[in-house]
C-alpha positions in Angstrom: 0.0 0.0 0.0 1.0 3.6 -0.2 3.0 3.8 3.0 3.6 7.6 3.1 5.9 9.4 5.5 4.1 11.7 7.9 4.6 11.2 11.6 1.8 13.5 12.6 -1.3 12.0 14.2 -4.2 11.5 11.8 -7.7 12.6 12.8 -10.6 10.2 12.4 -13.5 12.1 10.9 -15.3 9.3 9.1 -18.1 9.0 11.6 -19.8 6.1 10.0 -16.8 3.9 10.9 -15.6 5.5 14.2 -14.5 2.7 16.5 -15.2 2.5 20.2 -12.4 1.4 22.4 -13.9 -2.0 23.2 -14.3 -2.6 19.4 -10.7 -1.9 18.8 -9.8 -4.3 21.6 -11.9 -7.0 19.9 -10.2 -6.3 16.6 -6.8 -6.6 18.2 -7.8 -9.9 19.8 -8.9 -11.2 16.3 -5.6 -10.1 14.8 -3.7 -12.0 17.6 -5.8 -15.1 16.9 -5.0 -14.9 13.2 -1.3 -14.5 13.9 -1.3 -17.6 16.0 -3.6 -19.6 13.8 -1.1 -21.1 11.4 1.2 -22.3 14.3 -1.8 -23.6 16.3 -3.2 -25.4 13.3 0.0 -27.3 12.8 0.3 -28.1 16.5 -3.2 -29.4 16.7 -2.9 -31.4 13.6 0.3 -33.0 14.8 -1.2 -33.8 18.2 -4.2 -35.6 16.7 -2.1 -37.4 14.2 -0.4 -38.9 17.2 -3.5 -39.9 19.1 -5.7 -41.1 16.2 -4.2 -44.5 15.8 -6.4 -47.5 15.1 -7.3 -48.0 18.8 -8.2 -44.3 19.4 -10.0 -43.7 16.1 -13.5 -44.0 17.7 -12.4 -41.6 20.4 -11.3 -39.1 17.7 -14.7 -39.4 16.1 -16.5 -38.8 19.4 -14.3 -35.7 20.1 -15.1 -34.3 16.7 -18.9 -34.9 17.1 -18.7 -33.3 20.6 -17.0 -30.3 19.2 -19.7 -30.0 16.6 -22.4 -30.2 19.3 -20.7 -27.6 21.4 -20.5 -25.3 18.5 -24.2 -25.6 17.8 -25.0 -24.9 21.4 -22.7 -21.8 21.3 -24.6 -20.5 18.3 -27.9 -20.8 20.1 -26.6 -19.2 23.3 -24.7 -16.3 21.6 -27.6 -15.5 19.2 -30.3 -15.6 21.9 -31.8 -12.1 22.6 -31.2 -10.5 26.0 -33.8 -11.4 28.7 -34.9 -7.7 28.9 -35.9 -7.8 25.2 -38.6 -10.2 26.0 -40.5 -7.5 27.9 -39.8 -4.6 25.6 -43.2 -4.4 23.9 -45.3 -6.5 21.5 -43.5 -9.3 19.7 -42.1 -8.5 16.3 -43.7 -9.7 13.1 -42.9 -13.2 12.3 -39.8 -13.6 10.1 -40.3 -15.0 6.6 -40.0 -18.7 6.3 -36.4 -19.7 5.9 -35.4 -21.7 2.8 -34.9 -25.4 3.3 -31.4 -26.3 4.4 -29.0 -27.5 1.7 -28.2 -31.3 1.5 -25.5 -32.5 3.8 -22.0 -31.9 2.5 -20.5 -35.3 1.5 -17.1 -34.2 2.7 -18.5 -34.4 6.3 -20.3 -37.7 5.7 -16.8 -39.1 5.2 -16.1 -38.5 8.9 -19.5 -39.2 10.3 -20.7 -35.6 10.7 -24.0 -34.3 9.5 -23.3 -30.6 8.9 -20.7 -28.1 7.8 -19.1 -25.8 10.4 -20.9 -22.5 10.2 -17.9 -20.3 9.3 -20.1 -17.2 9.2 -19.9 -17.3 13.0 -16.1 -17.7 13.2 -14.6 -14.2 13.4 -11.2 -14.7 11.8 -9.3 -12.1 9.8 -9.1 -13.1 6.2 -12.3 -15.0 5.5 -14.7 -13.0 7.5 -16.0 -9.4 7.5 -14.0 -7.3 10.0 -17.0 -4.9 9.9 -19.3 -7.7 11.2 -16.9 -8.5 14.0 -16.8 -4.8 15.0 -20.5 -4.3 14.8 -21.1 -7.3 17.0 -18.2 -7.4 19.5 -17.9 -10.7 21.4 -16.0 -11.7 24.5 -12.4 -12.4 23.3 -12.5 -15.7 25.2 -15.5 -16.8 23.3 -13.8 -15.7 20.1 -10.8 -17.8 20.9 -12.9 -20.8 22.0 -14.9 -20.8 18.8 -11.7 -20.4 16.7 -10.2 -23.3 18.6 -13.2 -25.5 17.8 -12.8 -24.6 14.1 -9.1 -25.5 14.1 -9.7 -28.7 16.1 -12.5 -29.9 13.8 -10.8 -29.3 10.5 -7.5 -30.7 11.7 -9.3 -33.8 12.9 -11.2 -34.2 9.6 -7.9 -34.2 7.6 -6.3 -36.7 10.0 -9.3 -39.0 10.3 -9.8 -39.5 6.5 -6.1 -40.3 6.0 -6.6 -44.0 5.5 -10.0 -44.7 7.0 -8.4 -46.0 10.2 -7.5 -42.8 11.8 -3.8 -42.8 11.2 -2.3 -40.4 8.7 0.1 -42.4 6.6 3.6 -41.1 6.0 2.7 -40.9 2.3 -0.1 -38.3 3.1 2.1 -36.4 5.5 4.6 -35.9 2.6 1.8 -34.9 0.3 -0.7 -32.6 2.0 -2.6 -32.1 -1.2 -3.4 -35.9 -1.3 -4.8 -35.6 2.2 -6.7 -32.5 1.2 -8.4 -34.3 -1.7 -9.4 -37.1 0.6 -10.9 -34.7 3.1 -12.7 -32.4 0.6 -12.9 -34.0 -2.9 -13.5 -37.7 -2.3 -16.8 -38.9 -3.9 -19.3 -41.3 -2.3 -22.6 -42.7 -3.3 -24.5 -39.6 -2.1 -22.3 -37.4 -4.3 -22.7 -39.6 -7.3 -26.4 -39.8 -7.0 -26.6 -36.0 -6.6 -24.5 -35.4 -9.7 -26.6 -37.8 -11.8 -29.8 -36.0 -10.7 -28.1 -32.8 -11.7 -27.5 -34.2 -15.2 -31.2 -35.0 -15.6 -31.9 -31.2 -15.4 -29.6 -30.4 -18.3 -31.4 -29.5 -21.5 -30.3 -29.5 -24.2 -27.4 -31.8 -23.8 -24.6 -30.8 -26.1 -22.4 -33.5 -27.7 -18.8 -33.2 -26.6 -16.1 -34.5 -28.9 -13.0 -35.6 -27.0 -10.0 -35.6 -29.3 -6.9 -37.6 -28.4 -3.7 -38.3 -30.4 -1.9 -41.5 -29.5 1.6 -42.7 -30.4 3.1 -45.8 -28.6 1.6 -45.0 -25.2 2.1 -47.1 -22.1 -0.7 -49.7 -22.4 -1.7 -49.3 -18.8 -1.8 -45.6 -18.8 -3.6 -45.6 -22.2 -6.4 -47.8 -20.9 -6.8 -45.7 -17.8 -7.2 -42.6 -19.9 -9.9 -44.2 -22.1 -11.7 -45.7 -19.0 -11.7 -42.3 -17.3 -13.7 -41.0 -20.2 -16.1 -43.9 -20.3 -16.6 -43.4 -16.5 -18.0 -39.9 -17.0 -21.3 -39.1 -15.4 -22.2 -37.0 -18.4 -22.6 -39.5 -21.2 -23.3 -37.5 -24.3 -19.8 -37.5 -25.8 -17.7 -39.2 -28.4 -14.0 -40.2 -27.9 -12.0 -39.8 -31.1 -8.6 -41.4 -30.8 -6.2 -40.7 -33.8 -3.4 -43.2 -33.7 -0.4 -41.6 -35.3 0.8 -44.8 -37.0 2.2 -46.4 -33.8 4.8 -49.1 -34.5 3.1 -51.0 -31.6 0.1 -52.7 -33.3 -1.4 -53.4 -29.9 -2.3 -49.7 -29.5 -4.9 -49.9 -32.3 -6.1 -53.2 -30.9 -6.8 -51.6 -27.6 -8.8 -48.8 -29.2 -10.7 -51.3 -31.3 -11.6 -53.4 -28.3 -13.1 -50.5 -26.5 -14.9 -49.4 -29.7 -16.6 -52.8 -29.9 -17.9 -52.4 -26.4 -18.9 -48.7 -26.7 -19.8 -47.0 -30.0 -18.9 -43.7 -28.5 -15.2 -44.7 -28.9 -13.9 -44.3 -32.4 -10.5 -45.1 -33.9 -9.1 -42.6 -36.5 -6.5 -44.4 -38.5 -3.5 -42.6 -39.8 -1.2 -44.3 -42.3 1.8 -42.0 -41.8 3.3 -40.5 -38.7 2.8 -36.7 -38.7 3.2 -35.7 -35.1 0.8 -34.7 -32.4 -0.7 -31.7 -34.2 -1.4 -33.6 -37.4 -2.9 -36.5 -35.4 -5.1 -34.3 -33.4 -6.3 -32.5 -36.5 -7.3 -35.9 -37.9 -9.4 -36.5 -34.9 -10.9 -33.0 -35.1 -11.9 -33.7 -38.8 -14.0 -36.6 -37.6 -15.7 -34.8 -34.8 -19.5 -34.3 -34.8 -19.9 -32.2 -31.6 -20.0 -28.5 -31.3 -17.3 -28.6 -28.6 -13.9 -30.1 -28.7 -12.3 -31.4 -25.5 -8.5 -31.9 -25.7 -6.9 -34.8 -23.9 -3.5 -36.6 -23.9 -3.2 -40.3 -24.2 -1.8 -41.0 -20.8 -3.8 -38.5 -18.6 -7.2 -39.0 -16.9 -10.3 -37.1 -16.2 -12.2 -36.9 -12.9 -15.7 -38.6 -13.3 -17.5 -35.2 -13.1 -15.3 -33.4 -15.6 -17.6 -33.3 -18.6 -20.5 -32.5 -16.3 -18.8 -29.4 -15.2 -17.9 -28.4 -18.8 -21.6 -28.8 -19.8 -22.7 -26.8 -16.7 -20.3 -24.0 -17.7 -21.8 -24.0 -21.3 -25.3 -23.7 -19.7 -24.2 -21.0 -17.3 -22.3 -19.0 -20.0 -24.1 -19.3 -23.4 -21.6 -16.9 -24.9 -18.7 -19.2 -24.0 -16.1 -20.0 -26.6 -13.3 -21.5 -24.5 -13.5 -23.2 -21.2 -10.6 -24.3 -19.0 -10.3 -25.9 -15.6 -7.8 -26.4 -12.8 -5.5 -29.4 -12.9 -3.1 -31.5 -10.9 -0.5 -34.2 -11.6 -0.7 -37.9 -10.8 2.2 -40.3 -10.4 2.3 -43.9 -11.7 0.3 -45.0 -8.7 -2.4 -42.5 -9.5 -1.7 -40.4 -6.4 -2.4 -36.7 -7.0 0.2 -34.0 -6.3 1.1 -30.4 -7.3 -2.3 -29.0 -8.0 -2.5 -25.9 -10.2 -5.3 -23.8 -8.9 -5.5 -21.1 -11.6 -6.4 -17.5 -12.1 -9.3 -16.5 -14.2 -8.3 -15.6 -17.8 -5.2 -13.4 -17.9 -3.9 -12.7 -21.4 -0.7 -11.2 -20.1 0.1 -14.2 -17.9 -0.7 -16.4 -21.0 2.3 -14.9 -22.7 4.5 -16.2 -19.9 3.1 -19.7 -19.6 0.4 -21.9 -21.0 -1.6 -21.9 -17.7 -4.8 -22.7 -19.5 -3.5 -26.1 -20.5 -5.7 -28.8 -19.1 -8.7 -29.3 -19.3 -9.4 -27.2 -22.3 -12.7 -27.2 -24.2 -13.1 -25.0 -27.4 -16.0 -24.5 -29.8 -15.2 -26.6 -32.9 -16.1 -23.9 -35.4 -13.5 -21.6 -33.7 -10.8 -24.2 -33.9 -11.6 -24.8 -37.6 -11.6 -21.1 -38.2 -8.0 -20.7 -37.0 -6.9 -23.7 -39.0 -6.5 -26.2 -36.2 -3.2 -27.1 -34.6 0.1 -26.2 -36.3 2.8 -28.9 -36.6 5.7 -26.3 -36.5 4.8 -25.8 -32.8 4.6 -29.4 -31.8 5.4 -29.7 -28.1 3.5 -26.5 -27.4 0.8 -26.8 -30.0 -1.9 -26.4 -27.4 -0.3 -23.1 -26.2 -0.2 -21.9 -29.8 -3.8 -22.8 -30.3 -5.0 -21.0 -27.2 -3.1 -17.9 -28.2 -4.7 -17.8 -31.6 -8.2 -18.6 -30.4 -8.2 -16.1 -27.5 -7.2 -13.3 -29.9 -10.5 -13.7 -31.8 -13.0 -13.8 -28.9 -14.1 -11.5 -26.2 -12.6 -11.9 -22.8 -16.0 -12.5 -21.3 -16.5 -15.6 -23.4 -13.5 -17.4 -21.8 -14.7 -19.3 -18.8 -12.6 -20.8 -15.9 -13.9 -23.7 -13.9 -12.2 -23.5 -10.4 -12.0 -27.3 -9.9 -9.5 -29.9 -10.7 -11.0 -31.8 -13.6 -7.8 -33.2 -15.2 -5.0 -35.4 -13.9 -1.8 -34.8 -15.8 0.3 -38.0 -15.8 3.8 -37.6 -14.5 6.4 -40.2 -15.4 9.9 -40.3 -16.8 10.0 -38.3 -20.0 6.7 -36.5 -19.6 6.6 -32.7 -19.8 4.6 -32.6 -16.6 7.6 -33.9 -14.7 10.2 -31.4 -15.7 10.9 -28.9 -18.5 14.2 -30.6 -19.1 12.4 -33.7 -20.3 11.5 -32.0 -23.6 13.6 -28.9 -24.2 12.2 -28.7 -27.7 8.7 -28.2 -26.2 10.0 -25.2 -24.3 11.5 -23.7 -27.4 8.2 -24.3 -29.3 6.4 -22.3 -26.6 8.8 -19.4 -26.9 8.3 -19.4 -30.7 4.5 -19.6 -30.3 4.5 -16.4 -28.1 6.9 -14.6 -30.5 4.6 -15.5 -33.4 1.6 -14.2 -31.4 3.4 -10.8 -30.8 4.2 -10.5 -34.5 0.6 -11.4 -35.5 -0.7 -8.8 -33.1 1.7 -6.1 -34.2 3.3 -5.8 -30.8 7.0 -5.0 -30.8 9.0 -7.0 -28.2 11.4 -9.7 -27.5 10.5 -13.1 -25.9 13.1 -14.4 -23.5 13.1 -17.7 -21.6 13.1 -17.5 -17.8 16.2 -19.6 -16.9 15.5 -22.9 -15.2 11.9 -23.0 -16.3 9.5 -23.3 -19.2 8.3 -19.7 -18.7 8.7 -16.7 -21.0 9.3 -13.0 -20.4 8.2 -10.5 -22.9 10.3 -7.4 -23.1 8.1 -4.9 -24.7 9.7 -2.2 -26.8 9.3 1.6 -26.4 8.0 3.7 -29.3 10.4 5.9 -31.2 9.3 8.9 -29.3 8.8 7.8 -25.6 6.2 9.9 -23.8 7.2 12.3 -20.9 6.9 10.6 -17.5 6.3 12.7 -14.4 7.7 11.0 -11.3 5.9 12.2 -8.2 7.8 11.7 -4.9 6.1 12.9 -1.7 8.4 13.6 1.3 9.0 15.3 4.6 12.6 15.3 5.4 12.7 11.7 4.2 15.6 9.6 5.6 16.1 7.9 2.3 15.2 10.7 0.0 18.8 11.5 -1.0 19.4 7.8 -2.0 16.1 7.7 -3.8 16.8 10.9 -5.9 20.5 10.0 -6.6 19.7 6.5 -7.8 16.7 7.8 -9.8 18.8 10.5 -11.6 22.0 8.5 -12.0 20.7 5.1 -13.0 17.5 5.5 -14.9 18.0 5.0 -18.6 14.6 6.1 -19.8 15.2 9.1 -22.0 12.2 11.4 -21.2 11.2 12.0 -17.6 10.9 14.8 -15.0 11.0 14.6 -11.2 8.4 16.4 -9.1 9.1 16.3 -5.3 6.1 17.0 -3.2 7.5 18.7 -0.1 5.1 18.3 2.7 6.7 20.6 5.2 10.4 19.6 5.3 12.4 21.7 7.9 15.8 20.1 8.0 18.6 22.2 6.4 20.0 19.2 4.7 16.8 18.7 2.8 16.6 22.3 1.7 20.2 22.2 0.6 19.6 19.1 -1.4 16.7 20.7 -3.1 18.9 23.7 -4.0 21.7 21.6 -5.4 19.2 19.5 -7.6 17.1 22.5 -8.6 18.0 22.1 -12.2 17.0 18.4 -12.2 13.9 18.3 -10.1 10.8 20.4 -9.4 9.8 21.0 -5.8 6.1 21.6 -5.1 5.8 22.9 -1.5 2.6 21.8 0.3 2.4 22.4 4.1 -1.1 21.2 4.5 -1.8 18.4 7.1 -0.6 15.1 5.8 -2.9 13.3 3.4 -1.1 11.1 0.9 -4.0 11.2 -1.6 -4.6 14.9 -1.4 -0.9 15.7 -1.8 -0.7 13.8 -5.1 -4.0 15.2 -6.4 -2.8 18.8 -5.8 0.6 18.1 -7.3 -0.6 16.6 -10.6 -1.4 19.9 -12.2 2.3 20.8 -11.8 3.3 17.8 -13.9 3.9 18.0 -17.7 3.9 14.3 -18.5 1.3 12.1 -20.2 2.3 9.4 -17.7 2.3 9.8 -14.0 4.7 7.6 -11.9 4.1 7.5 -8.2 7.2 6.7 -6.2 7.8 6.6 -2.5 10.7 8.5 -1.0 12.0 5.3 0.7 12.7 3.5 -2.6 16.0 3.0 -4.4 16.6 2.2 -8.0 18.7 -0.9 -8.6 18.2 -1.5 -12.3 18.5 1.3 -14.9 15.8 -0.1 -17.2 13.1 -0.1 -14.6 11.1 2.8 -16.0 11.5 1.6 -19.5 9.9 -1.7 -18.7 7.0 0.0 -16.8 6.3 2.5 -19.5 6.6 -0.1 -22.3 4.1 -2.4 -20.6 1.8 0.6 -19.8 1.6 1.4 -23.5 0.2 -2.0 -24.4 -3.5 -1.9 -25.5 -6.0 -1.8 -22.6 -3.4 -1.3 -19.8 -4.2 1.5 -17.4 -1.7 1.0 -14.6 1.5 -0.9 -14.0 3.2 -1.9 -10.7 6.8 -2.9 -10.1 8.6 -5.7 -8.2 9.7 -4.3 -4.9 12.4 -5.8 -2.7 13.3 -5.4 1.0 16.9 -4.2 1.6 17.8 -7.8 2.6 16.8 -9.0 -0.9 13.4 -10.6 0.0 10.3 -9.7 -2.0 8.1 -7.0 -0.6 5.6 -6.7 -3.5 4.9 -8.6 -6.7 1.2 -7.6 -7.1 -1.7 -7.4 -4.7 -4.4 -10.1 -4.2 -7.7 -9.1 -2.5 -9.3 -11.2 0.2 -6.4 -12.6 2.1 -5.8 -11.1 5.6 -9.3 -9.6 5.6 -8.5 -7.2 2.8 -5.4 -7.7 0.7 -1.9 -9.2 0.6 1.2 -8.7 -1.4 2.1 -11.6 -3.7 5.5 -13.1 -2.9 6.1 -11.1 0.3 9.1 -12.3 2.3 10.2 -14.8 -0.4 13.7 -14.7 -1.9 14.1 -12.3 -4.7 14.9 -15.1 -7.2 11.9 -17.2 -6.1 9.4 -17.6 -9.0 6.4 -18.0 -6.7 3.3 -20.1 -7.2 3.6 -21.3 -10.8 5.8 -18.3 -11.7 3.5 -15.6 -10.4 6.3 -13.4 -9.0 8.5 -14.0 -12.1 6.0 -13.3 -14.8 4.1 -10.2 -15.9 0.4 -10.6 -15.1 -2.8 -8.8 -14.3 -4.0 -8.0 -10.8 -6.9 -6.1 -9.3 -4.3 -3.8 -7.6 -0.7 -3.0 -7.2 1.0 -0.8 -4.6 1.4 2.9 -5.2 4.9 2.8 -3.7 5.8 2.5 -7.4 2.9 2.8 -9.8 2.7 4.1 -13.4 -0.6 5.3 -14.8 -1.8 7.2 -17.9 -2.6 10.8 -16.9 -5.9 10.8 -18.8 -7.0 7.8 -16.8 -5.9 9.4 -13.5 -8.0 12.4 -14.3 -11.0 10.4 -15.6 -11.3 8.4 -12.3 -10.6 11.4 -10.1 -7.2 10.6 -8.8 -6.7 9.2 -5.3 -9.6 9.3 -2.9 -8.7 11.9 -0.3 -10.9 10.3 2.4 -8.3 7.5 2.4 -5.4 9.6 3.8 -2.7 6.9 4.2 -3.6 3.3 3.6 -5.5 1.5 0.8 -5.8 4.5 -1.4 -3.8 2.6 -4.0 -6.2 -0.4 -3.8 -9.2 1.9 -4.2 -7.6 3.7 -7.1 -6.6 0.5 -8.9 -10.1 -0.9 -8.5 -11.5 2.3 -10.0 -9.1 2.1 -12.9 -10.2 -1.5 -13.5 -13.9 -0.5 -13.2 -13.3 2.1 -16.0 -12.4 -0.7 -18.3 -8.6 -0.6 -18.1 -6.2 -3.4 -16.9 -4.0 -3.1 -13.8 -0.7 -5.1 -14.4 2.5 -6.1 -12.7 6.0 -6.4 -14.3 8.8 -8.3 -12.7 11.3 -6.6 -15.0 11.1 -3.3 -13.0 12.9 -4.0 -9.6 13.5 -1.5 -6.8 14.5 -1.6 -3.2 11.8 -0.4 -0.8 12.4 0.5 2.8 8.7 -0.1 3.6 7.3 2.1 6.4 10.7 3.4 7.4 9.7 7.0 6.8 6.4 6.9 8.6 6.6 4.0 11.0 4.0 1.4 11.7 0.2 2.0 11.7 -0.5 -0.6 14.4 -0.5 1.7 17.5 -2.7 4.5 18.9 -4.6 6.8 16.7 -2.8 5.5 13.6 -4.3 2.1 14.3 -7.8 3.5 14.7 -7.3 5.4 11.4 -6.0 2.3 9.8 -9.1 0.3 10.8 -11.4 3.0 9.6 -9.8 2.9 6.2 -10.0 -0.9 6.1 -13.8 -0.6 6.8 -14.2 2.1 4.2 -12.6 0.1 1.4 -14.4 -3.1 2.4 -17.7 -1.2 2.3 -17.0 0.2 -1.1 -15.4 -2.9 -2.8 -16.9 -5.8 -0.9 -17.7 -7.9 -4.0 -14.3 -7.4 -5.5 -12.6 -8.3 -2.2 -14.8 -11.4 -1.7 -13.9 -12.9 -5.1 -10.6 -11.8 -6.6 -10.6 -13.3 -10.1 -6.8 -13.7 -9.9 -6.9 -15.8 -6.7 -8.4 -19.3 -6.8 -11.1 -20.1 -4.2 -9.3 -23.4 -3.4 -6.4 -21.4 -1.9 -6.3 -20.0 1.6 -7.2 -16.6 2.9 -5.5 -17.2 6.2 -2.6 -19.6 6.1 -0.4 -17.7 3.6 -0.9 -17.0 -0.1 -1.2 -19.9 -2.4 -1.6 -22.5 0.4 -4.5 -24.9 0.4 -7.7 -23.6 1.9 -9.1 -25.5 4.9 -11.9 -25.7 3.9 -12.0 -24.5 0.2 -14.5 -21.8 -0.6 -15.9 -23.7 -3.5 -17.3 -27.2 -3.9 -17.6 -29.3 -7.2 -20.6 -31.2 -5.8 -23.5 -28.8 -5.6 -23.2 -25.6 -7.7 -21.3 -26.6 -10.8 -19.7 -23.1 -11.3 -19.0 -20.8 -8.4 
C-alpha cells in the first residue's frame, strides 16, 4: 500500500466507521488469533495425528462430534436475545419462512458428521468481514474458543480421513494435497447420486467431442485414460482417438476393443506419422460435436469433468473457450502439485500456458483458426489457445475452479520437468513470439532460466512519452538515496521529477533541493498530511502524459526499470503498472496485490527470496491483478484524471487499492511487471500503523474500502477459491471456498 511518511497523528473524521475502544480491543484480539492460527493449526494437527491411531480412532470421532455439538450450542446461546428484550413491547412480526437447508456436505459424511461448520460465525481475519466482528463485539475468550473449535474440527477431519483407520500415513504427511483431496474431494454414493440427478436437469445436452492423439503410449496408462472418459457421469460424448501410425500394433487393438464395447469410442487411423498436431487435426476432422475437448493419451479425467464443462456451457451461453484447474498424478495415480489457476489473464498467458488442461473449445472456432500447427509441436496447445483467444471477447473465456484433469507424471513427460523435452520449451517461446508479430506488438520473448516460462520485453515507441515522477516527502531519511539512484541510474530518456515537499524543515533537505534545482521540481505543500490529497494537488504541476508515483523510501537498482514499466503501460488496454519491490535484505516485498487474504489484501511473494518464482511463476511473470502498490505505480494521466485521482478520504492506507479498482472499473487493466525492480524500505519513513490513533485510522480505512469494494474483495478473479485466505498466499484452503458437488460453477 502507499506507506507515506508523515509522523503526525491522523484525525478520524469518518463518523460512519468510528470505532469505540472496546471494538478496537476486539479487533486486536482477532488479529492476535489470526497470527497464532497457522502455528496452532500445525500443532493441533500433529497432536491428533499422534492420538488417532487404530485404537483411538473411535475416540477421535467422538471428540469431533462433541466439538460440533458444542459449536451448535454456542450459536444458540450467543444469538439468543437478552432477557430484557422479551418485555420490551409487543412481539415483532414473524420472520419470513427460511429456505430449506442444503443437503449435507458429502465431505463431512466421510467422517461421520452431518453438517458443515458455520464459518459465518467464526470471526477470523481473512475470510470474515471485519466490519461484522466490529459491529457485534464478542467476548475475546468466546472468540478464541470458537476459533479453537474450528481448528480442532478441521485438523481432525484431515487426520481421520487419512486412511480410513485414523492414522495419517507417511505418504499423506509428505503430500498434504493428497490428504486435502481425501478430506474435501472424495466422492461417495451420495455425491454420485446428486450429480446424476443434476444431469437430468440439463437440456439441451450438447455433444462433446473428446479428441486424443496416440503414439506408442504405455498400455496401462492408455487404458486408464480411455476408461476415465467412459466413466464420466455426463454420457453425451464421443471419444476420437487418432493413432499416429504407432509401431506398436497393440495400440490400435486396444482402441478397437473399446470401440466394440462402446460405440462412442472411435479409432481414427493414420497411415503415416505426422506428429501430435497432425494426429489431433485428424481427430478433429471426424468430430461431430459443437465442442472439442482436448486430452492426452496417458492422462485421466475426474468422473464429473464433462458434467462441469456442460454446466459451464449452460451458465455461459456466450462461452467460446472453457478451461479448468488441474493436478498431476504419479504412476500409482496419487495426485500432487495442483494448479489452482487464475481467471483468464492474457498477459500471464504470454509467460506460460496456464490454460493447458482441461481445455474445451468451440469446434467452429478451432476450424476457423486452422486447427493445430505442426511447427509448434510440443507447445501446439499453447499456440492454439493464443490464436483462439485473440479472436474472442474476454467474457467468453470461462474458468472452472475445480481440478477436472489429472496430468500423468512419469519419466520423459513434460509434466515432470521442463528438461524432459527442451524442444517443447523452445516451441512455446516461438509460439509467443509469433503471437506478438501477429498482433503487431514489438517486443522480445526471452526464456526465464531454469523454467519453461517466458518473459516478454516490450519495446518503447520511437518517441517515448514524458513521464512525471511524483515523490512525496517530509525530510525523508532515504530521499537522497532515492533521488540520486533515480537520476543517476534511470536509462529512460524522457522524464521529470516532481518532489512534493510536505513541510520539510531540515537544512540538509533544503540544501539538497537547492543543489538539484536544475534536475527536479519541488512543489511545497504544508497542509496536514494526506497522501491522496498531496498527489492530487501536485498533478497539475506535472507535464507528463504518464504519472509515476514513487515513495521516497525506494531506491533504483536497475536502470531499465522505468523503460519496462512504460513499455508495458503502453500496451493496449493497460491502465496502470506496478513494479517488483524488494526489501533491503533481498526478499520480495511486493509482486502484485491479491484481494481477500488477511481480511482485505496481501502482497504476492512477500518475504520470499528475490529469485523465487512463486506459485507457478506468479512473481517471475508479468500478469494482471486487481491492484498494485502505489509505492511504485505508473498510470496514464488521462486515466488518472478520468477516475478522479486518489480518494482523499483514504489519507494513508489502501488509497492505492481503491484507485486501482476504479481504474479497473473504468475498463482498463492493472498489471505487474517483474522486470522493474526497486528496493523499498517499507514504512521506514512513517513507521507502523499498528498503534494508537494511527491504528484507529487504519481500521477506519479498512472498513471504508471493504464497504466500497466488498464484492471485488470477496472474489478476486486472480486468486483461486481453493487457496487459503488465512494460512499464507497460495496455500491450500481448509476448507476450500468452492465445492464441485452442488453448484457446478461458483
